[in-house]
MIDODO-324721 format. One record per residue (C-alpha): x negated, y negated, z negated; residue in one letter; residue number from 1. Coordinates in steps of 0.02 Angstrom, whole numbers. Layout:
! MIDODO-324721
     px     py     pz kolvo dolum
      X      Y      Z     a   NUM
...
//
This chain:
! MIDODO-324721
     px     py     pz kolvo dolum
  -5403  -5135  -2574     m     1
  -5288  -5214  -2671     d     2
  -5218  -5030  -2713     m     3
  -5410  -4972  -2744     i     4
  -5425  -5129  -2875     l     5
  -5235  -5097  -2979     t     6
  -5288  -4912  -3016     k     7
  -5470  -4941  -3080     i     8
  -5425  -5057  -3186     t     9
  -5290  -4935  -3232     h    10
  -5406  -4796  -3258     s    11
  -5522  -4944  -3398     i    12
  -5366  -4981  -3481     d    13
  -5305  -4823  -3498     s    14
  -5472  -4770  -3578     n    15
  -5477  -4909  -3676     k    16
  -5308  -4885  -3761     r    17
  -5362  -4693  -3768     d    18
  -5501  -4766  -3869     s    19
  -5382  -4888  -3990     y    20
  -5267  -4730  -4022     i    21
  -5405  -4607  -4061     y    22
  -5453  -4752  -4185     a    23
  -5296  -4797  -4262     v    24
  -5243  -4604  -4284     t    25
  -5435  -4578  -4375     l    26
  -5404  -4720  -4489     m    27
  -5224  -4677  -4514     g    28
  -5261  -4520  -4589     l    29
  -5391  -4563  -4697     f    30
  -5280  -4675  -4792     t    31
  -5138  -4563  -4795     f    32
  -5262  -4435  -4873     l    33
  -5340  -4528  -4983     f    34
  -5191  -4607  -5059     l    35
  -5110  -4455  -5064     g    36
  -5255  -4345  -5126     v    37
  -5243  -4489  -5280     e    38
  -5051  -4465  -5319     y    39
  -5086  -4272  -5310     f    40
  -5223  -4275  -5428     f    41
  -5151  -4412  -5555     v    42
  -4994  -4307  -5557     n    43
  -5067  -4145  -5598     v    44
  -5163  -4249  -5746     l    45
  -5040  -4331  -5818     s    46
  -4944  -4142  -5853     h    47
  -5104  -4102  -5958     i    48
  -5172  -4241  -6053     v    49
  -5124  -4409  -6118     s    50
  -5107  -4565  -6000     e    51
  -5235  -4652  -6060     d    52
  -5343  -4493  -6006     q    53
  -5279  -4501  -5848     t    54
  -5302  -4664  -5795     v    55
  -5485  -4643  -5851     l    56
  -5504  -4498  -5745     a    57
  -5412  -4597  -5600     q    58
  -5567  -4752  -5604     n    59
  -5700  -4614  -5626     y    60
  -5633  -4525  -5447     a    61
  -5617  -4697  -5377     l    62
  -5792  -4733  -5414     g    63
  -5852  -4565  -5357     v    64
  -5785  -4595  -5201     s    65
  -5877  -4737  -5173     a    66
  -6041  -4625  -5172     a    67
  -5977  -4538  -5065     g    68
  -5957  -4692  -4937     f    69
  -6118  -4715  -4981     v    70
  -6204  -4553  -4919     l    71
  -6120  -4525  -4767     y    72
  -6267  -4640  -4692     a    73
  -6387  -4509  -4756     l    74
  -6280  -4373  -4716     f    75
  -6300  -4421  -4530     e    76
  -6467  -4445  -4559     h    77
  -6499  -4262  -4588     f    78
  -6339  -4166  -4519     c    79
  -6383  -4151  -4330     k    80
  -6284  -4066  -4187     d    81
  -6226  -3882  -4243     r    82
  -6279  -3916  -4423     l    83
  -6148  -4075  -4446     k    84
  -6036  -3954  -4387     e    85
  -6067  -3837  -4492     v    86
  -6055  -3942  -4637     c    87
  -5908  -4013  -4584     f    88
  -5819  -3849  -4593     i    89
  -5894  -3827  -4767     f    90
  -5831  -3975  -4806     i    91
  -5639  -3916  -4771     a    92
  -5676  -3757  -4863     l    93
  -5723  -3843  -5002     l    94
  -5617  -3975  -5023     s    95
  -5473  -3844  -4988     v    96
  -5557  -3768  -5161     l    97
  -5527  -3912  -5246     c    98
  -5349  -3945  -5199     m    99
  -5330  -3750  -5255     a   100
  -5399  -3803  -5439     f   101
  -5311  -3978  -5461     i   102
  -5152  -3882  -5410     y   103
  -5181  -3717  -5535     m   104
  -5208  -3837  -5663     g   105
  -5281  -3742  -5808     t   106
  -5375  -3852  -5906     t   107
  -5422  -4037  -5894     y   108
  -5610  -4003  -5858     t   109
  -5563  -3883  -5713     a   110
  -5455  -3994  -5640     v   111
  -5549  -4161  -5677     f   112
  -5726  -4074  -5598     f   113
  -5622  -4034  -5437     a   114
  -5578  -4180  -5418     g   115
  -5722  -4279  -5421     l   116
  -5797  -4167  -5302     v   117
  -5646  -4180  -5187     l   118
  -5642  -4345  -5187     f   119
  -5823  -4370  -5163     l   120
  -5804  -4267  -5009     l   121
  -5671  -4387  -4951     l   122
  -5768  -4538  -4967     g   123
  -5898  -4461  -4858     l   124
  -5757  -4400  -4714     t   125
  -5672  -4579  -4735     g   126
  -5841  -4664  -4692     s   127
  -5867  -4557  -4548     a   128
  -5691  -4608  -4484     a   129
  -5701  -4776  -4507     f   130
  -5896  -4756  -4406     y   131
  -5809  -4645  -4267     t   132
  -5688  -4778  -4235     s   133
  -5816  -4921  -4240     m   134
  -5908  -4856  -4111     c   135
  -5758  -4773  -4006     r   136
  -5684  -4949  -3984     m   137
  -5843  -4994  -3908     k   138
  -5817  -5186  -3937     t   139
  -5742  -5300  -4078     e   140
  -5570  -5337  -3958     q   141
  -5420  -5302  -4057     y   142
  -5514  -5235  -4225     l   143
  -5417  -5311  -4346     a   144
  -5250  -5259  -4273     r   145
  -5306  -5081  -4228     t   146
  -5356  -5083  -4423     v   147
  -5191  -5160  -4467     g   148
  -5085  -5024  -4372     i   149
  -5189  -4890  -4446     s   150
  -5175  -4955  -4622     y   151
  -4977  -4965  -4596     a   152
  -4975  -4778  -4533     l   153
  -5066  -4725  -4671     g   154
  -4934  -4786  -4803     i   155
  -4786  -4740  -4695     l   156
  -4848  -4579  -4693     l   157
  -4879  -4554  -4884     q   158
  -4696  -4647  -4897     f   159
  -4623  -4510  -4810     v   160
  -4724  -4358  -4896     n   161
  -4682  -4413  -5070     n   162
  -4499  -4437  -5013     n   163
  -4481  -4273  -4932     l   164
  -4608  -4168  -5030     i   165
  -4553  -4104  -5190     r   166
  -4663  -3962  -5248     s   167
  -4846  -4002  -5295     e   168
  -4887  -3840  -5182     l   169
  -4808  -3893  -5041     a   170
  -4896  -4074  -5065     e   171
  -5049  -3966  -5070     m   172
  -5020  -3898  -4894     i   173
  -4985  -4032  -4787     v   174
  -5131  -4145  -4871     l   175
  -5249  -3985  -4802     f   176
  -5185  -3984  -4655     v   177
  -5185  -4153  -4625     f   178
  -5385  -4171  -4676     l   179
  -5396  -4023  -4560     l   180
  -5340  -4134  -4407     i   181
  -5472  -4275  -4476     l   182
  -5604  -4173  -4476     i   183
  -5546  -4072  -4296     a   184
  -5518  -4250  -4232     l   185
  -5726  -4290  -4295     l   186
  -5787  -4156  -4197     l   187
  -5699  -4180  -4060     k   188
  -5783  -4340  -4024     w   189
  -5986  -4317  -4013     d   190
  -6024  -4452  -4164     y   191
  -6062  -4597  -4069     c   192
  -6230  -4561  -4034     k   193
  -6344  -4701  -4042     e   194
  -6347  -4737  -3840     d   195
  -6164  -4786  -3862     k   196
  -6213  -4927  -3989     v   197
  -6391  -4957  -3943     q   198
  -6341  -5132  -3879     t   199
  -6279  -5192  -3991     n   200
  -6393  -5135  -4103     l   201
  -6541  -5187  -4028     s   202
  -6482  -5381  -4058     l   203
  -6529  -5336  -4253     s   204
  -6720  -5278  -4209     d   205
  -6782  -5477  -4207     e   206
  -6839  -5488  -4395     e   207
  -6727  -5665  -4418     g   208
  -6587  -5577  -4356     n   209
  -6622  -5430  -4485     d   210
  -6634  -5531  -4624     v   211
  -6492  -5644  -4583     n   212
  -6371  -5470  -4558     g   213
  -6426  -5410  -4723     k   214
  -6377  -5582  -4823     i   215
  -6220  -5577  -4724     v   216
  -6188  -5412  -4793     g   217
  -6238  -5449  -4960     i   218
  -6115  -5598  -4962     l   219
  -5974  -5496  -4877     l   220
  -6003  -5357  -5022     i   221
  -5996  -5514  -5159     l   222
  -5847  -5586  -5081     l   223
  -5739  -5430  -5095     v   224
  -5817  -5381  -5260     l   225
  -5742  -5546  -5335     l   226
  -5573  -5505  -5227     m   227
  -5560  -5364  -5279     t   228
  -5550  -5419  -5474     c   229
  -5427  -5526  -5418     i   230
  -5317  -5425  -5362     f   231
  -5343  -5270  -5466     s   232
  -5297  -5406  -5592     t   233
  -5148  -5428  -5512     l   234
  -5113  -5246  -5480     d   235
  -5122  -5211  -5658     n   236
  -4999  -5335  -5711     a   237
  -4869  -5282  -5596     v   238
  -4914  -5089  -5684     t   239
  -4893  -5152  -5858     l   240
  -4728  -5218  -5827     v   241
  -4680  -5059  -5728     h   242
  -4760  -4951  -5848     s   243
  -4639  -5030  -5994     s   244
  -4492  -4969  -5932     g   245
  -4417  -5157  -5865     e   246
  -4416  -5124  -5686     m   247
  -4424  -4951  -5590     d   248
  -4518  -5003  -5424     i   249
  -4490  -4858  -5332     g   250
  -4564  -4800  -5168     q   251
  -4499  -4928  -5065     w   252
  -4577  -5048  -5110     p   253
  -4727  -4959  -4994     r   254
  -4624  -5001  -4829     i   255
  -4662  -5186  -4894     l   256
  -4849  -5148  -4896     l   257
  -4850  -5076  -4724     a   258
  -4767  -5210  -4669     f   259
  -4915  -5326  -4727     s   260
  -5051  -5230  -4672     g   261
  -4974  -5234  -4491     l   262
  -4938  -5405  -4498     v   263
  -5103  -5454  -4556     a   264
  -5180  -5378  -4410     g   265
  -5123  -5453  -4290     f   266
  -5121  -5633  -4373     v   267
  -5324  -5608  -4438     f   268
  -5355  -5593  -4232     d   269
  -5277  -5739  -4198     f   270
  -5414  -5816  -4075     k   271
  -5548  -5661  -4098     n   272
  -5536  -5668  -4300     r   273
  -5593  -5846  -4272     k   274
  -5472  -5893  -4457     y   275
  -5473  -5721  -4542     m   276
  -5568  -5795  -4682     g   277
  -5458  -5955  -4706     i   278
  -5309  -5830  -4706     i   279
  -5355  -5734  -4819     m   280
  -5415  -5853  -4916     y   281
  -5261  -5938  -4944     c   282
  -5164  -5748  -4975     v   283
  -5298  -5754  -5129     m   284
  -5266  -5924  -5185     v   285
  -5072  -5851  -5201     l   286
  -5107  -5705  -5273     s   287
  -5200  -5791  -5413     t   288
  -5082  -5925  -5443     i   289
  -4947  -5763  -5459     c   290
  -5073  -5680  -5602     i   291
  -5052  -5848  -5695     a   292
  -4845  -5844  -5660     v   293
  -4845  -5659  -5717     l   294
  -4941  -5672  -5853     r   295
  -4821  -5807  -5935     f   296
  -4671  -5709  -5907     s   297
  -4634  -5768  -5728     g   298
  -4501  -5683  -5619     s   299
  -4571  -5501  -5604     f   300
  -4493  -5466  -5440     l   301
  -4594  -5636  -5352     v   302
  -4765  -5543  -5423     g   303
  -4716  -5380  -5354     l   304
  -4669  -5465  -5184     i   305
  -4824  -5545  -5172     v   306
  -4941  -5388  -5255     f   307
  -4868  -5293  -5120     y   308
  -4895  -5415  -4977     l   309
  -5084  -5503  -5028     s   310
  -5133  -5290  -5055     t   311
  -5109  -5264  -4864     g   312
  -5208  -5426  -4820     f   313
  -5340  -5383  -4924     f   314
  -5350  -5213  -4873     s   315
  -5347  -5234  -4683     v   316
  -5485  -5396  -4722     f   317
  -5627  -5287  -4820     f   318
  -5612  -5146  -4688     t   319
  -5610  -5238  -4530     c   320
  -5743  -5370  -4614     g   321
  -5866  -5222  -4640     f   322
  -5841  -5152  -4475     m   323
  -5860  -5312  -4386     e   324
  -6020  -5325  -4458     i   325
  -6086  -5145  -4463     s   326
  -6105  -5154  -4262     r   327
  -6259  -5267  -4275     y   328
  -6338  -5183  -4437     m   329
  -6482  -5069  -4420     k   330
  -6397  -4918  -4518     v   331
  -6200  -4951  -4448     p   332
  -6167  -4801  -4538     k   333
  -6182  -4864  -4707     l   334
  -6093  -5031  -4670     w   335
  -5925  -4956  -4578     a   336
  -5845  -4894  -4736     g   337
  -5943  -5003  -4848     m   338
  -5758  -5126  -4879     g   339
  -5671  -4970  -4965     r   340
  -5825  -4921  -5040     a   341
  -5842  -5093  -5153     v   342
  -5646  -5099  -5187     n   343
  -5640  -4939  -5248     n   344
  -5824  -4949  -5373     m   345
  -5765  -5131  -5416     t   346
  -5556  -5064  -5468     a   347
  -5627  -4922  -5565     a   348
  -5761  -5031  -5668     v   349
  -5646  -5165  -5726     i   350
  -5476  -5071  -5714     a   351
  -5488  -5034  -5921     n   352
  -5560  -5205  -5965     p   353
  -5419  -5299  -5875     v   354
  -5279  -5175  -5938     l   355
  -5349  -5216  -6128     l   356
  -5335  -5404  -6077     l   357
  -5190  -5414  -5982     l   358
  -5105  -5289  -6146     s   359
  -5188  -5439  -6286     s   360
  -5110  -5605  -6332     d   361
  -5272  -5680  -6269     c   362
  -5173  -5794  -6145     d   363
  -5287  -5944  -6139     l   364
  -5441  -5810  -6095     v   365
  -5367  -5743  -5953     t   366
  -5319  -5890  -5878     i   367
  -5492  -5948  -5891     v   368
  -5581  -5788  -5831     l   369
  -5451  -5812  -5689     i   370
  -5520  -5998  -5654     l   371
  -5679  -5929  -5660     v   372
  -5667  -5811  -5539     l   373
  -5568  -5903  -5409     f   374
  -5721  -6034  -5420     v   375
  -5841  -5892  -5393     a   376
  -5754  -5846  -5251     v   377
  -5705  -5994  -5152     s   378
  -5913  -6025  -5172     i   379
  -5954  -5854  -5091     v   380
  -5804  -5887  -4970     a   381
  -5914  -6054  -4920     v   382
  -6073  -5961  -4910     m   383
  -6016  -5822  -4823     y   384
  -5923  -5910  -4682     t   385
  -6085  -6027  -4658     f   386
  -6215  -5899  -4659     q   387
  -6088  -5796  -4545     k   388
  -6092  -5925  -4432     k   389
  -6292  -5948  -4417     i   390
  -6307  -5745  -4403     f   391
  -6190  -5750  -4232     l   392
  -6280  -5898  -4164     e   393
  -6439  -5804  -4184     e   394
  -6367  -5653  -4094     l   395
  -6303  -5766  -3955     i   396
  -6507  -5834  -3947     a   397
  -6554  -5656  -3934     t   398
  -6430  -5617  -3801     v   399
  -6486  -5758  -3687     t   400
  -6664  -5722  -3711     e   401
  -6632  -5528  -3620     e   402
  -6744  -5536  -3447     i   403
  -6620  -5425  -3348     n   404
  -6469  -5535  -3313     d   405
  -6358  -5356  -3300     e   406
  -6390  -5323  -3477     e   407
  -6396  -5525  -3535     k   408
  -6208  -5536  -3468     l   409
  -6159  -5377  -3549     r   410
  -6231  -5414  -3718     n   411
  -6151  -5585  -3720     f   412
  -5960  -5508  -3652     s   413
  -5989  -5363  -3798     e   414
  -6022  -5525  -3925     l   415
  -5873  -5609  -3862     f   416
  -5760  -5452  -3870     s   417
  -5739  -5509  -3676     f   418
  -5630  -5392  -3566     t   419
  -5664  -5304  -3432     e   420
  -5595  -5416  -3289     r   421
  -5641  -5567  -3408     e   422
  -5828  -5521  -3407     s   423
  -5799  -5517  -3215     e   424
  -5730  -5691  -3230     v   425
  -5886  -5756  -3340     f   426
  -6001  -5697  -3230     d   427
  -5932  -5802  -3083     r   428
  -5901  -5949  -3205     l   429
  -6099  -5951  -3253     v   430
  -6164  -5875  -3095     d   431
  -6090  -5971  -2932     t   432
  -6024  -6139  -2895     e   433
  -5854  -6078  -2839     d   434
  -5710  -6171  -2884     n   435
  -5558  -6058  -2962     n   436
  -5480  -6030  -2794     q   437
  -5641  -5969  -2717     e   438
  -5682  -5843  -2876     i   439
  -5454  -5797  -2877     a   440
  -5504  -5739  -2696     e   441
  -5663  -5647  -2729     s   442
  -5591  -5571  -2887     l   443
  -5405  -5510  -2798     f   444
  -5305  -5624  -2927     v   445
  -5191  -5746  -2906     s   446
  -5251  -5911  -2952     r   447
  -5113  -5918  -3133     r   448
  -5189  -5746  -3173     t   449
  -5386  -5819  -3167     l   450
  -5348  -5968  -3271     e   451
  -5263  -5875  -3383     r   452
  -5432  -5762  -3406     h   453
  -5530  -5930  -3419     i   454
  -5417  -6014  -3551     s   455
  -5463  -5818  -3651     a   456
  -5639  -5831  -3627     i   457
  -5631  -6025  -3687     y   458
  -5559  -5970  -3835     e   459
  -5645  -5847  -3878     k   460
  -5817  -5928  -3846     t   461
  -5761  -6089  -3939     g   462
  -5800  -6222  -3790     v   463
  -5683  -6327  -3692     k   464
  -5753  -6326  -3494     s   465
  -5852  -6233  -3388     r   466
  -6016  -6325  -3413     i   467
  -5989  -6313  -3618     g   468
  -5984  -6119  -3555     l   469
  -6127  -6118  -3442     l   470
  -6248  -6227  -3595     n   471
  -6192  -6093  -3712     l   472
  -6241  -5950  -3587     y   473
  -6426  -6024  -3570     n   474
  -6435  -6099  -3745     k   475
//
């Protein structure tokens, strides 16, 4: 019997592991592709037009990519089954055609419009990657670390690509090959049919849950938008010093960027992402101080280190934040990739004004604006945290109203990201009066192993006793 249970558990763990690997691969490939195409596009343009025109074109491209992220929901709605496959094959072919136009670099107009089309397609593909990854993982357990690992993978792939590939033709070929791999992986899995996420989506059917879910989403959009203003300002402050020739940044700091994204994933997942918002707020405070330090001729090296560390944390934060709430939205396809859309659009809109402000001598204006942004972020962060707590409490109430006990247990387990074994332990805790030893014997595990599972359940639900767990379940 023990051998049979071990095999079943191993099979479950293996399936979950494969799902996480799949998600890491999808999001990692997209991160590499987006950064690689952006580098390729800017590099070609820099040979044709001035630096100002290149930056402007880059901003337009980022804005168009944001539109691609949002349009994915419409794409998924109208393109079904075989038509979807045909559309993605068309996207692959059109993408390579755009890359070819960019590579040839005959005129600014040709390169510019080819870039806009390419970034629109990349945005759509990226949203598909985030949505598919969210569905493939099925629960939110290890969500942040999955995002963090994928981000680190994408950054490291770009680092290797930039250091090994020296010609633009070879770079174009590499990018196209990776794009084909990404699209093939998206088509391999049957795109998260509605029944695969129906359990969680049904939780938002109640009118109150739907309204509060939208409020949470809007507040998160506003929070990411304001944070992007701060982090983009820090990015531009570092860029100005680099472009002045005072210090050559090179490619090696990207290792620090990959490391920060990896660390962020594991730190954010502490206690089931309970402290993710607080940690991100502290990183933002540090970044805000760093902008002031750089503004008043502080240590560029310190600013560079803070910039790369904070950027990794921020990227994991907004990606994870929207993927987390998308599962409970009525249109998850729209919300899964919204973090990247908001970040790209905001960065594109504010890039030129921020550069002009930092290049001027208006120190007082700069500091005042930074302080205003900081206060705004603080207010919105508190509102978002409070509203998200209300939203989750209402989801718990919705779960507990289910008539079917089995359905109720499954919904509750998914809401708190229980593992298969934790769900079994939880069922025994709330449905029987057995003591720990009796529960351990019924599940064929040691008492110490059972106590570890119980501690994990208490940590995820935020209660400290079996009675508290029972009250929460029957609330």
